[in-house]
C-alpha positions, 0 to 999 in steps of 0.5 A: 482485480480492484482498480490501480490507484494512481498519482501524477507528478509533472511540473508542466501543466499541459503534460499533467492535464494530458496524463490526467485525461488518459488515466480517466479514460482507462477503466482499470486506473483510479486517479487519486491526485495530481501534483505539479511539485514532487514535494507535494507528492511526498506529503500525499504519499505519507497519508494515502495508499498509492499503487502507481505514479506517472512521474516526470523526470526533470522537475525543479528541486527534486527530479523524478529519479531522486523522488523514486529512490525515496519510495523504497517499497512504495508505489511502482513508477512509470516515468514520463519525460521529453528526454530519451537519454534518461531511459536507462537510469529510469530502469535502474530504479525498477520503473515499470515503463518509460514514456517519451513526450509527446505521449499518445494514448496508445503508448500510454495504454501499453504502459498502463497494461504493463502495470495491470499485468504486474499488479495482477501477478502480485495479487495472485502471489498474495492469494497463493501465499494466503492459501498456504497460510490458512493452515497455520494456526499459530506463530512463534515470536521472540520476546525477552530472549524466549520463543513464545507460541502465539495462537493466531485466533487469540490475537486481538490487534498488533501495534507497531512501535518503530522496531518493536511490535506489541501483540495484544491477546484476548486471554492476556492482560499484558501484550507480548513485546517483540523485536520486529517491524510491523511490516515484517509481521504483516507479511507473515499473517494471512490477509484473510484474517488480519488487516492493516488499518493504520500505519501503526495497527493490524487487527484480527478481523475475526475479533472485531465486534464493535466499530464506533465512528470509524474506529475499531473498539477492543474494550477501552481501546479505540483503533482509528482506520486511516484514510489510506486503508478505508476502502479496503476495510469498507470492502471487508465490511460490505461482505459482512453487512446484512442491513 
């Protein structure tokens, strides 16, 4: 399994540095960043893919509980706080665990292992789903009150536009416009063939023939690879690169 990318948010410098030290000494954790303000964390989460947040509860301006409610289907959370009475409220927002300060490394590692188990099971479920999807060669999408069959191998890339997607095919000049979210379509496609490389784009990995300065080229269209997806895309390239 790949490392779990972490963010630490705590307005207390000592607690922030302690959790950072614990993350750095845990082999399966990868520290993406740390912040003493929940508002800084919100900005970072919009631009980077984070798996797990070690999140203080009592912070000025926006509590950890309030921040976690803004995440929706985003990163998982392990709360850190000096007040045990917040435990129940923390679990109500689907936290993986709850650590009461002062936190020793054994307690931290136990919570981190819970996260490792959760993400391992998630990856296994994705892998199982991917195996099921490999037998699917086409999908049906609704467009202009009609159901249209789309051959998966003919898809070049998919662009998300709020509540719509545009599906670009290698044998058609005009894309298919369908009322659905990019996230919903991503869940239906095999991750072995399709990869999200930007918040607005999914590409067919089998159709990529040119990459120019961190952009995937389809004819005259240049699709940028966002920072939060670079590692995943580079991993794909490493498996294909013969140089």
